[in-house]
PDB file of N, CA, C and O in Angstrom:
ATOM      1  N   MET A   1       9.627   4.592  -4.961  1.00  0.00           N
ATOM      2  CA  MET A   1       8.426   5.228  -4.485  1.00  0.00           C
ATOM      3  C   MET A   1       7.662   4.242  -3.608  1.00  0.00           C
ATOM      4  O   MET A   1       7.611   3.046  -3.893  1.00  0.00           O
ATOM      5  N   SER A   2       7.073   4.760  -2.545  1.00  0.00           N
ATOM      6  CA  SER A   2       6.320   3.893  -1.646  1.00  0.00           C
ATOM      7  C   SER A   2       4.823   4.162  -1.772  1.00  0.00           C
ATOM      8  O   SER A   2       4.406   5.148  -2.380  1.00  0.00           O
ATOM      9  N   LEU A   3       4.036   3.286  -1.199  1.00  0.00           N
ATOM     10  CA  LEU A   3       2.585   3.428  -1.200  1.00  0.00           C
ATOM     11  C   LEU A   3       2.168   4.721  -0.517  1.00  0.00           C
ATOM     12  O   LEU A   3       1.148   5.310  -0.875  1.00  0.00           O
ATOM     13  N   TYR A   4       2.928   5.157   0.441  1.00  0.00           N
ATOM     14  CA  TYR A   4       2.630   6.390   1.173  1.00  0.00           C
ATOM     15  C   TYR A   4       2.654   7.609   0.253  1.00  0.00           C
ATOM     16  O   TYR A   4       1.964   8.591   0.528  1.00  0.00           O
ATOM     17  N   ASP A   5       3.419   7.573  -0.815  1.00  0.00           N
ATOM     18  CA  ASP A   5       3.572   8.704  -1.724  1.00  0.00           C
ATOM     19  C   ASP A   5       2.395   8.882  -2.692  1.00  0.00           C
ATOM     20  O   ASP A   5       2.285   9.920  -3.344  1.00  0.00           O
ATOM     21  N   LEU A   6       1.523   7.885  -2.789  1.00  0.00           N
ATOM     22  CA  LEU A   6       0.392   7.977  -3.715  1.00  0.00           C
ATOM     23  C   LEU A   6      -0.716   8.856  -3.142  1.00  0.00           C
ATOM     24  O   LEU A   6      -0.919   8.928  -1.930  1.00  0.00           O
ATOM     25  N   LYS A   7      -1.417   9.516  -4.043  1.00  0.00           N
ATOM     26  CA  LYS A   7      -2.582  10.321  -3.692  1.00  0.00           C
ATOM     27  C   LYS A   7      -3.830   9.474  -3.948  1.00  0.00           C
ATOM     28  O   LYS A   7      -3.770   8.501  -4.700  1.00  0.00           O
ATOM     29  N   PRO A   8      -4.963   9.833  -3.329  1.00  0.00           N
ATOM     30  CA  PRO A   8      -6.204   9.087  -3.589  1.00  0.00           C
ATOM     31  C   PRO A   8      -6.521   9.041  -5.084  1.00  0.00           C
ATOM     32  O   PRO A   8      -6.461  10.056  -5.777  1.00  0.00           O
ATOM     33  N   GLY A   9      -6.857   7.853  -5.560  1.00  0.00           N
ATOM     34  CA  GLY A   9      -7.158   7.649  -6.974  1.00  0.00           C
ATOM     35  C   GLY A   9      -5.993   7.096  -7.770  1.00  0.00           C
ATOM     36  O   GLY A   9      -6.201   6.553  -8.855  1.00  0.00           O
ATOM     37  N   GLN A  10      -4.776   7.216  -7.268  1.00  0.00           N
ATOM     38  CA  GLN A  10      -3.614   6.682  -7.966  1.00  0.00           C
ATOM     39  C   GLN A  10      -3.447   5.204  -7.644  1.00  0.00           C
ATOM     40  O   GLN A  10      -3.865   4.728  -6.588  1.00  0.00           O
ATOM     41  N   GLN A  11      -2.830   4.496  -8.573  1.00  0.00           N
ATOM     42  CA  GLN A  11      -2.566   3.084  -8.320  1.00  0.00           C
ATOM     43  C   GLN A  11      -1.181   2.705  -8.798  1.00  0.00           C
ATOM     44  O   GLN A  11      -0.566   3.400  -9.606  1.00  0.00           O
ATOM     45  N   GLY A  12      -0.707   1.589  -8.280  1.00  0.00           N
ATOM     46  CA  GLY A  12       0.597   1.099  -8.655  1.00  0.00           C
ATOM     47  C   GLY A  12       0.671  -0.400  -8.429  1.00  0.00           C
ATOM     48  O   GLY A  12      -0.311  -1.030  -8.037  1.00  0.00           O
ATOM     49  N   TYR A  13       1.834  -0.961  -8.677  1.00  0.00           N
ATOM     50  CA  TYR A  13       2.059  -2.393  -8.508  1.00  0.00           C
ATOM     51  C   TYR A  13       3.123  -2.598  -7.447  1.00  0.00           C
ATOM     52  O   TYR A  13       4.163  -1.940  -7.471  1.00  0.00           O
ATOM     53  N   ILE A  14       2.875  -3.489  -6.536  1.00  0.00           N
ATOM     54  CA  ILE A  14       3.809  -3.733  -5.441  1.00  0.00           C
ATOM     55  C   ILE A  14       5.094  -4.358  -5.978  1.00  0.00           C
ATOM     56  O   ILE A  14       5.073  -5.344  -6.715  1.00  0.00           O
ATOM     57  N   GLN A  15       6.203  -3.755  -5.588  1.00  0.00           N
ATOM     58  CA  GLN A  15       7.517  -4.271  -5.972  1.00  0.00           C
ATOM     59  C   GLN A  15       8.093  -5.125  -4.843  1.00  0.00           C
ATOM     60  O   GLN A  15       8.591  -6.226  -5.078  1.00  0.00           O
ATOM     61  N   SER A  16       8.020  -4.609  -3.621  1.00  0.00           N
ATOM     62  CA  SER A  16       8.552  -5.350  -2.473  1.00  0.00           C
ATOM     63  C   SER A  16       8.002  -4.770  -1.174  1.00  0.00           C
ATOM     64  O   SER A  16       7.455  -3.668  -1.138  1.00  0.00           O
ATOM     65  N   VAL A  17       8.166  -5.543  -0.123  1.00  0.00           N
ATOM     66  CA  VAL A  17       7.785  -5.107   1.216  1.00  0.00           C
ATOM     67  C   VAL A  17       9.034  -5.155   2.067  1.00  0.00           C
ATOM     68  O   VAL A  17       9.670  -6.203   2.180  1.00  0.00           O
ATOM     69  N   LYS A  18       9.393  -4.028   2.668  1.00  0.00           N
ATOM     70  CA  LYS A  18      10.586  -3.990   3.508  1.00  0.00           C
ATOM     71  C   LYS A  18      10.150  -3.802   4.957  1.00  0.00           C
ATOM     72  O   LYS A  18       8.957  -3.720   5.248  1.00  0.00           O
ATOM     73  N   GLY A  19      11.115  -3.735   5.852  1.00  0.00           N
ATOM     74  CA  GLY A  19      10.811  -3.578   7.271  1.00  0.00           C
ATOM     75  C   GLY A  19      11.215  -4.826   8.035  1.00  0.00           C
ATOM     76  O   GLY A  19      11.837  -5.737   7.487  1.00  0.00           O
ATOM     77  N   ASP A  20      10.852  -4.851   9.298  1.00  0.00           N
ATOM     78  CA  ASP A  20      11.210  -6.030  10.090  1.00  0.00           C
ATOM     79  C   ASP A  20      10.393  -7.246   9.634  1.00  0.00           C
ATOM     80  O   ASP A  20       9.395  -7.107   8.926  1.00  0.00           O
ATOM     81  N   ASP A  21      10.832  -8.433  10.049  1.00  0.00           N
ATOM     82  CA  ASP A  21      10.198  -9.669   9.603  1.00  0.00           C
ATOM     83  C   ASP A  21       8.737  -9.757  10.012  1.00  0.00           C
ATOM     84  O   ASP A  21       7.909 -10.249   9.244  1.00  0.00           O
ATOM     85  N   LYS A  22       8.413  -9.294  11.195  1.00  0.00           N
ATOM     86  CA  LYS A  22       7.033  -9.376  11.686  1.00  0.00           C
ATOM     87  C   LYS A  22       6.100  -8.543  10.802  1.00  0.00           C
ATOM     88  O   LYS A  22       5.020  -9.004  10.432  1.00  0.00           O
ATOM     89  N   LEU A  23       6.510  -7.335  10.470  1.00  0.00           N
ATOM     90  CA  LEU A  23       5.710  -6.455   9.620  1.00  0.00           C
ATOM     91  C   LEU A  23       5.588  -7.046   8.207  1.00  0.00           C
ATOM     92  O   LEU A  23       4.494  -7.089   7.645  1.00  0.00           O
ATOM     93  N   ALA A  24       6.697  -7.493   7.646  1.00  0.00           N
ATOM     94  CA  ALA A  24       6.681  -8.039   6.288  1.00  0.00           C
ATOM     95  C   ALA A  24       5.776  -9.262   6.208  1.00  0.00           C
ATOM     96  O   ALA A  24       5.020  -9.397   5.245  1.00  0.00           O
ATOM     97  N   LYS A  25       5.831 -10.144   7.180  1.00  0.00           N
ATOM     98  CA  LYS A  25       4.972 -11.332   7.177  1.00  0.00           C
ATOM     99  C   LYS A  25       3.499 -10.959   7.286  1.00  0.00           C
ATOM    100  O   LYS A  25       2.653 -11.570   6.634  1.00  0.00           O
ATOM    101  N   ARG A  26       3.189  -9.954   8.113  1.00  0.00           N
ATOM    102  CA  ARG A  26       1.801  -9.534   8.275  1.00  0.00           C
ATOM    103  C   ARG A  26       1.264  -8.940   6.983  1.00  0.00           C
ATOM    104  O   ARG A  26       0.148  -9.257   6.571  1.00  0.00           O
ATOM    105  N   LEU A  27       2.056  -8.072   6.332  1.00  0.00           N
ATOM    106  CA  LEU A  27       1.624  -7.465   5.077  1.00  0.00           C
ATOM    107  C   LEU A  27       1.498  -8.500   3.967  1.00  0.00           C
ATOM    108  O   LEU A  27       0.577  -8.420   3.154  1.00  0.00           O
ATOM    109  N   LEU A  28       2.397  -9.462   3.920  1.00  0.00           N
ATOM    110  CA  LEU A  28       2.300 -10.522   2.926  1.00  0.00           C
ATOM    111  C   LEU A  28       1.059 -11.377   3.157  1.00  0.00           C
ATOM    112  O   LEU A  28       0.401 -11.782   2.198  1.00  0.00           O
ATOM    113  N   ALA A  29       0.734 -11.653   4.411  1.00  0.00           N
ATOM    114  CA  ALA A  29      -0.470 -12.418   4.733  1.00  0.00           C
ATOM    115  C   ALA A  29      -1.744 -11.679   4.345  1.00  0.00           C
ATOM    116  O   ALA A  29      -2.765 -12.305   4.059  1.00  0.00           O
ATOM    117  N   LEU A  30      -1.687 -10.352   4.336  1.00  0.00           N
ATOM    118  CA  LEU A  30      -2.842  -9.549   3.957  1.00  0.00           C
ATOM    119  C   LEU A  30      -2.956  -9.382   2.437  1.00  0.00           C
ATOM    120  O   LEU A  30      -3.914  -8.774   1.961  1.00  0.00           O
ATOM    121  N   GLY A  31      -2.015  -9.900   1.683  1.00  0.00           N
ATOM    122  CA  GLY A  31      -2.092  -9.868   0.235  1.00  0.00           C
ATOM    123  C   GLY A  31      -1.160  -8.897  -0.449  1.00  0.00           C
ATOM    124  O   GLY A  31      -1.277  -8.696  -1.657  1.00  0.00           O
ATOM    125  N   CYS A  32      -0.248  -8.294   0.266  1.00  0.00           N
ATOM    126  CA  CYS A  32       0.710  -7.359  -0.325  1.00  0.00           C
ATOM    127  C   CYS A  32       1.865  -8.152  -0.935  1.00  0.00           C
ATOM    128  O   CYS A  32       2.966  -8.199  -0.385  1.00  0.00           O
ATOM    129  N   ILE A  33       1.589  -8.773  -2.082  1.00  0.00           N
ATOM    130  CA  ILE A  33       2.558  -9.648  -2.738  1.00  0.00           C
ATOM    131  C   ILE A  33       3.071  -8.957  -3.991  1.00  0.00           C
ATOM    132  O   ILE A  33       2.339  -8.198  -4.626  1.00  0.00           O
ATOM    133  N   GLU A  34       4.312  -9.212  -4.348  1.00  0.00           N
ATOM    134  CA  GLU A  34       4.933  -8.585  -5.512  1.00  0.00           C
ATOM    135  C   GLU A  34       4.065  -8.751  -6.761  1.00  0.00           C
ATOM    136  O   GLU A  34       3.591  -9.845  -7.069  1.00  0.00           O
ATOM    137  N   GLY A  35       3.870  -7.632  -7.474  1.00  0.00           N
ATOM    138  CA  GLY A  35       3.077  -7.640  -8.692  1.00  0.00           C
ATOM    139  C   GLY A  35       1.597  -7.358  -8.503  1.00  0.00           C
ATOM    140  O   GLY A  35       0.870  -7.199  -9.484  1.00  0.00           O
ATOM    141  N   THR A  36       1.138  -7.292  -7.262  1.00  0.00           N
ATOM    142  CA  THR A  36      -0.266  -7.035  -6.978  1.00  0.00           C
ATOM    143  C   THR A  36      -0.607  -5.570  -7.233  1.00  0.00           C
ATOM    144  O   THR A  36       0.070  -4.678  -6.722  1.00  0.00           O
ATOM    145  N   PRO A  37      -1.659  -5.316  -8.025  1.00  0.00           N
ATOM    146  CA  PRO A  37      -2.078  -3.918  -8.196  1.00  0.00           C
ATOM    147  C   PRO A  37      -2.732  -3.391  -6.926  1.00  0.00           C
ATOM    148  O   PRO A  37      -3.499  -4.107  -6.282  1.00  0.00           O
ATOM    149  N   VAL A  38      -2.442  -2.168  -6.567  1.00  0.00           N
ATOM    150  CA  VAL A  38      -2.986  -1.563  -5.355  1.00  0.00           C
ATOM    151  C   VAL A  38      -3.391  -0.141  -5.682  1.00  0.00           C
ATOM    152  O   VAL A  38      -2.685   0.560  -6.407  1.00  0.00           O
ATOM    153  N   LYS A  39      -4.543   0.293  -5.141  1.00  0.00           N
ATOM    154  CA  LYS A  39      -5.068   1.628  -5.404  1.00  0.00           C
ATOM    155  C   LYS A  39      -5.365   2.315  -4.073  1.00  0.00           C
ATOM    156  O   LYS A  39      -5.933   1.702  -3.169  1.00  0.00           O
ATOM    157  N   VAL A  40      -4.986   3.576  -3.954  1.00  0.00           N
ATOM    158  CA  VAL A  40      -5.291   4.352  -2.750  1.00  0.00           C
ATOM    159  C   VAL A  40      -6.706   4.911  -2.906  1.00  0.00           C
ATOM    160  O   VAL A  40      -7.005   5.629  -3.860  1.00  0.00           O
ATOM    161  N   LYS A  41      -7.562   4.568  -1.954  1.00  0.00           N
ATOM    162  CA  LYS A  41      -8.943   5.039  -2.009  1.00  0.00           C
ATOM    163  C   LYS A  41      -9.170   6.280  -1.162  1.00  0.00           C
ATOM    164  O   LYS A  41      -9.916   7.177  -1.555  1.00  0.00           O
ATOM    165  N   LEU A  42      -8.526   6.331   0.002  1.00  0.00           N
ATOM    166  CA  LEU A  42      -8.801   7.416   0.939  1.00  0.00           C
ATOM    167  C   LEU A  42      -7.615   7.612   1.870  1.00  0.00           C
ATOM    168  O   LEU A  42      -6.982   6.650   2.304  1.00  0.00           O
ATOM    169  N   VAL A  43      -7.329   8.856   2.166  1.00  0.00           N
ATOM    170  CA  VAL A  43      -6.313   9.187   3.162  1.00  0.00           C
ATOM    171  C   VAL A  43      -7.018  10.033   4.219  1.00  0.00           C
ATOM    172  O   VAL A  43      -7.662  11.031   3.892  1.00  0.00           O
ATOM    173  N   ALA A  44      -6.896   9.638   5.476  1.00  0.00           N
ATOM    174  CA  ALA A  44      -7.529  10.372   6.564  1.00  0.00           C
ATOM    175  C   ALA A  44      -6.973  11.803   6.628  1.00  0.00           C
ATOM    176  O   ALA A  44      -5.860  12.055   6.166  1.00  0.00           O
ATOM    177  N   PRO A  45      -7.742  12.734   7.195  1.00  0.00           N
ATOM    178  CA  PRO A  45      -7.318  14.137   7.226  1.00  0.00           C
ATOM    179  C   PRO A  45      -5.921  14.377   7.801  1.00  0.00           C
ATOM    180  O   PRO A  45      -5.204  15.255   7.324  1.00  0.00           O
ATOM    181  N   LEU A  46      -5.534  13.625   8.798  1.00  0.00           N
ATOM    182  CA  LEU A  46      -4.202  13.792   9.379  1.00  0.00           C
ATOM    183  C   LEU A  46      -3.184  12.819   8.780  1.00  0.00           C
ATOM    184  O   LEU A  46      -2.056  12.719   9.262  1.00  0.00           O
ATOM    185  N   GLY A  47      -3.592  12.099   7.721  1.00  0.00           N
ATOM    186  CA  GLY A  47      -2.669  11.206   7.024  1.00  0.00           C
ATOM    187  C   GLY A  47      -2.606   9.796   7.552  1.00  0.00           C
ATOM    188  O   GLY A  47      -1.861   8.977   7.014  1.00  0.00           O
ATOM    189  N   ASP A  48      -3.357   9.485   8.580  1.00  0.00           N
ATOM    190  CA  ASP A  48      -3.292   8.153   9.177  1.00  0.00           C
ATOM    191  C   ASP A  48      -4.673   7.739   9.631  1.00  0.00           C
ATOM    192  O   ASP A  48      -5.226   8.443  10.477  1.00  0.00           O
ATOM    193  N   PRO A  49      -5.282   6.676   9.162  1.00  0.00           N
ATOM    194  CA  PRO A  49      -4.762   5.637   8.273  1.00  0.00           C
ATOM    195  C   PRO A  49      -4.976   5.968   6.800  1.00  0.00           C
ATOM    196  O   PRO A  49      -5.575   6.980   6.436  1.00  0.00           O
ATOM    197  N   ILE A  50      -4.458   5.066   5.973  1.00  0.00           N
ATOM    198  CA  ILE A  50      -4.639   5.135   4.522  1.00  0.00           C
ATOM    199  C   ILE A  50      -5.462   3.913   4.130  1.00  0.00           C
ATOM    200  O   ILE A  50      -5.146   2.790   4.522  1.00  0.00           O
ATOM    201  N   VAL A  51      -6.517   4.140   3.355  1.00  0.00           N
ATOM    202  CA  VAL A  51      -7.365   3.024   2.898  1.00  0.00           C
ATOM    203  C   VAL A  51      -6.941   2.676   1.485  1.00  0.00           C
ATOM    204  O   VAL A  51      -6.966   3.520   0.589  1.00  0.00           O
ATOM    205  N   ILE A  52      -6.549   1.417   1.294  1.00  0.00           N
ATOM    206  CA  ILE A  52      -6.126   0.949  -0.024  1.00  0.00           C
ATOM    207  C   ILE A  52      -7.044  -0.188  -0.473  1.00  0.00           C
ATOM    208  O   ILE A  52      -7.688  -0.851   0.340  1.00  0.00           O
ATOM    209  N   SER A  53      -7.082  -0.387  -1.763  1.00  0.00           N
ATOM    210  CA  SER A  53      -7.868  -1.480  -2.343  1.00  0.00           C
ATOM    211  C   SER A  53      -6.910  -2.412  -3.058  1.00  0.00           C
ATOM    212  O   SER A  53      -6.153  -1.993  -3.933  1.00  0.00           O
ATOM    213  N   LEU A  54      -6.951  -3.693  -2.673  1.00  0.00           N
ATOM    214  CA  LEU A  54      -6.142  -4.696  -3.340  1.00  0.00           C
ATOM    215  C   LEU A  54      -6.825  -6.042  -3.247  1.00  0.00           C
ATOM    216  O   LEU A  54      -7.475  -6.347  -2.248  1.00  0.00           O
ATOM    217  N   ARG A  55      -6.682  -6.841  -4.273  1.00  0.00           N
ATOM    218  CA  ARG A  55      -7.240  -8.188  -4.312  1.00  0.00           C
ATOM    219  C   ARG A  55      -8.726  -8.248  -3.972  1.00  0.00           C
ATOM    220  O   ARG A  55      -9.190  -9.228  -3.389  1.00  0.00           O
ATOM    221  N   GLY A  56      -9.476  -7.202  -4.333  1.00  0.00           N
ATOM    222  CA  GLY A  56     -10.918  -7.216  -4.149  1.00  0.00           C
ATOM    223  C   GLY A  56     -11.433  -6.787  -2.804  1.00  0.00           C
ATOM    224  O   GLY A  56     -12.628  -6.920  -2.542  1.00  0.00           O
ATOM    225  N   PHE A  57     -10.581  -6.276  -1.933  1.00  0.00           N
ATOM    226  CA  PHE A  57     -11.048  -5.770  -0.642  1.00  0.00           C
ATOM    227  C   PHE A  57     -10.298  -4.501  -0.262  1.00  0.00           C
ATOM    228  O   PHE A  57      -9.242  -4.190  -0.814  1.00  0.00           O
ATOM    229  N   ASP A  58     -10.868  -3.779   0.692  1.00  0.00           N
ATOM    230  CA  ASP A  58     -10.243  -2.555   1.184  1.00  0.00           C
ATOM    231  C   ASP A  58      -9.496  -2.847   2.472  1.00  0.00           C
ATOM    232  O   ASP A  58      -9.942  -3.648   3.292  1.00  0.00           O
ATOM    233  N   LEU A  59      -8.368  -2.198   2.642  1.00  0.00           N
ATOM    234  CA  LEU A  59      -7.519  -2.407   3.793  1.00  0.00           C
ATOM    235  C   LEU A  59      -7.052  -1.055   4.318  1.00  0.00           C
ATOM    236  O   LEU A  59      -6.540  -0.239   3.551  1.00  0.00           O
ATOM    237  N   ALA A  60      -7.219  -0.811   5.598  1.00  0.00           N
ATOM    238  CA  ALA A  60      -6.735   0.409   6.222  1.00  0.00           C
ATOM    239  C   ALA A  60      -5.405   0.094   6.907  1.00  0.00           C
ATOM    240  O   ALA A  60      -5.323  -0.800   7.749  1.00  0.00           O
ATOM    241  N   ILE A  61      -4.365   0.842   6.532  1.00  0.00           N
ATOM    242  CA  ILE A  61      -3.046   0.619   7.119  1.00  0.00           C
ATOM    243  C   ILE A  61      -2.473   1.936   7.618  1.00  0.00           C
ATOM    244  O   ILE A  61      -2.865   3.016   7.177  1.00  0.00           O
ATOM    245  N   ARG A  62      -1.548   1.816   8.536  1.00  0.00           N
ATOM    246  CA  ARG A  62      -0.869   2.995   9.077  1.00  0.00           C
ATOM    247  C   ARG A  62       0.081   3.565   8.037  1.00  0.00           C
ATOM    248  O   ARG A  62       0.579   2.848   7.169  1.00  0.00           O
ATOM    249  N   LYS A  63       0.324   4.871   8.141  1.00  0.00           N
ATOM    250  CA  LYS A  63       1.225   5.477   7.152  1.00  0.00           C
ATOM    251  C   LYS A  63       2.648   4.952   7.323  1.00  0.00           C
ATOM    252  O   LYS A  63       3.378   4.857   6.336  1.00  0.00           O
ATOM    253  N   ARG A  64       3.061   4.613   8.527  1.00  0.00           N
ATOM    254  CA  ARG A  64       4.417   4.078   8.679  1.00  0.00           C
ATOM    255  C   ARG A  64       4.551   2.699   8.035  1.00  0.00           C
ATOM    256  O   ARG A  64       5.638   2.322   7.598  1.00  0.00           O
ATOM    257  N   ASP A  65       3.434   1.934   7.974  1.00  0.00           N
ATOM    258  CA  ASP A  65       3.456   0.653   7.270  1.00  0.00           C
ATOM    259  C   ASP A  65       3.431   0.877   5.758  1.00  0.00           C
ATOM    260  O   ASP A  65       4.080   0.145   5.011  1.00  0.00           O
ATOM    261  N   ALA A  66       2.683   1.890   5.305  1.00  0.00           N
ATOM    262  CA  ALA A  66       2.609   2.200   3.879  1.00  0.00           C
ATOM    263  C   ALA A  66       3.974   2.613   3.333  1.00  0.00           C
ATOM    264  O   ALA A  66       4.266   2.382   2.160  1.00  0.00           O
ATOM    265  N   LYS A  67       4.799   3.213   4.163  1.00  0.00           N
ATOM    266  CA  LYS A  67       6.143   3.615   3.726  1.00  0.00           C
ATOM    267  C   LYS A  67       7.033   2.413   3.451  1.00  0.00           C
ATOM    268  O   LYS A  67       8.056   2.541   2.778  1.00  0.00           O
ATOM    269  N   ASN A  68       6.654   1.241   3.966  1.00  0.00           N
ATOM    270  CA  ASN A  68       7.440   0.026   3.769  1.00  0.00           C
ATOM    271  C   ASN A  68       6.996  -0.799   2.565  1.00  0.00           C
ATOM    272  O   ASN A  68       7.587  -1.841   2.278  1.00  0.00           O
ATOM    273  N   ILE A  69       5.968  -0.348   1.862  1.00  0.00           N
ATOM    274  CA  ILE A  69       5.495  -1.035   0.674  1.00  0.00           C
ATOM    275  C   ILE A  69       5.985  -0.252  -0.540  1.00  0.00           C
ATOM    276  O   ILE A  69       5.498   0.844  -0.817  1.00  0.00           O
ATOM    277  N   LEU A  70       6.949  -0.818  -1.258  1.00  0.00           N
ATOM    278  CA  LEU A  70       7.553  -0.140  -2.404  1.00  0.00           C
ATOM    279  C   LEU A  70       6.817  -0.518  -3.683  1.00  0.00           C
ATOM    280  O   LEU A  70       6.414  -1.666  -3.870  1.00  0.00           O
ATOM    281  N   LEU A  71       6.649   0.469  -4.559  1.00  0.00           N
ATOM    282  CA  LEU A  71       5.920   0.267  -5.813  1.00  0.00           C
ATOM    283  C   LEU A  71       6.875   0.371  -6.994  1.00  0.00           C
ATOM    284  O   LEU A  71       7.890   1.065  -6.930  1.00  0.00           O
ATOM    285  N   LYS A  72       6.530  -0.344  -8.096  1.00  0.00           N
ATOM    286  CA  LYS A  72       7.386  -0.286  -9.271  1.00  0.00           C
ATOM    287  C   LYS A  72       6.789   0.505 -10.413  1.00  0.00           C
ATOM    288  O   LYS A  72       7.537   1.026 -11.240  1.00  0.00           O
ATOM    289  N   GLU A  73       5.479   0.617 -10.495  1.00  0.00           N
ATOM    290  CA  GLU A  73       4.851   1.371 -11.578  1.00  0.00           C
ATOM    291  C   GLU A  73       3.650   2.089 -11.001  1.00  0.00           C
ATOM    292  O   GLU A  73       2.841   1.484 -10.299  1.00  0.00           O
ATOM    293  N   VAL A  74       3.528   3.361 -11.288  1.00  0.00           N
ATOM    294  CA  VAL A  74       2.437   4.160 -10.753  1.00  0.00           C
ATOM    295  C   VAL A  74       1.706   4.824 -11.905  1.00  0.00           C
ATOM    296  O   VAL A  74       2.321   5.339 -12.838  1.00  0.00           O
ATOM    297  N   LYS A  75       0.380   4.803 -11.822  1.00  0.00           N
ATOM    298  CA  LYS A  75      -0.401   5.470 -12.851  1.00  0.00           C
ATOM    299  C   LYS A  75      -1.678   6.052 -12.247  1.00  0.00           C
ATOM    300  O   LYS A  75      -2.145   5.620 -11.193  1.00  0.00           O
ATOM    301  N   GLU A  76      -2.215   7.027 -12.936  1.00  0.00           N
ATOM    302  CA  GLU A  76      -3.475   7.637 -12.522  1.00  0.00           C
ATOM    303  C   GLU A  76      -4.599   6.673 -12.858  1.00  0.00           C
ATOM    304  O   GLU A  76      -4.581   6.034 -13.910  1.00  0.00           O
ATOM    305  N   ALA A  77      -5.570   6.568 -11.973  1.00  0.00           N
ATOM    306  CA  ALA A  77      -6.699   5.656 -12.221  1.00  0.00           C
ATOM    307  C   ALA A  77      -7.778   6.335 -13.024  1.00  0.00           C
ATOM    308  O   ALA A  77      -8.801   5.721 -13.327  1.00  0.00           O
TER     309      ALA A  77
END
């Protein structure tokens, strides 16, 4: 399951970041590290961007980037 599959209010733990090296390095630099809890706060009406909360801050990412963030455990917040 990827971050893109979560609905607002759901949360999960990052399992891995896939994609090209440039994207993976950028997401890792922003704090998308394995084991980090992440929560979806808001999804724009057309699905892009997605606002997530991780490591104490909010981050808006594109849905195509969210599809590259794989989660290992998902639960309702």
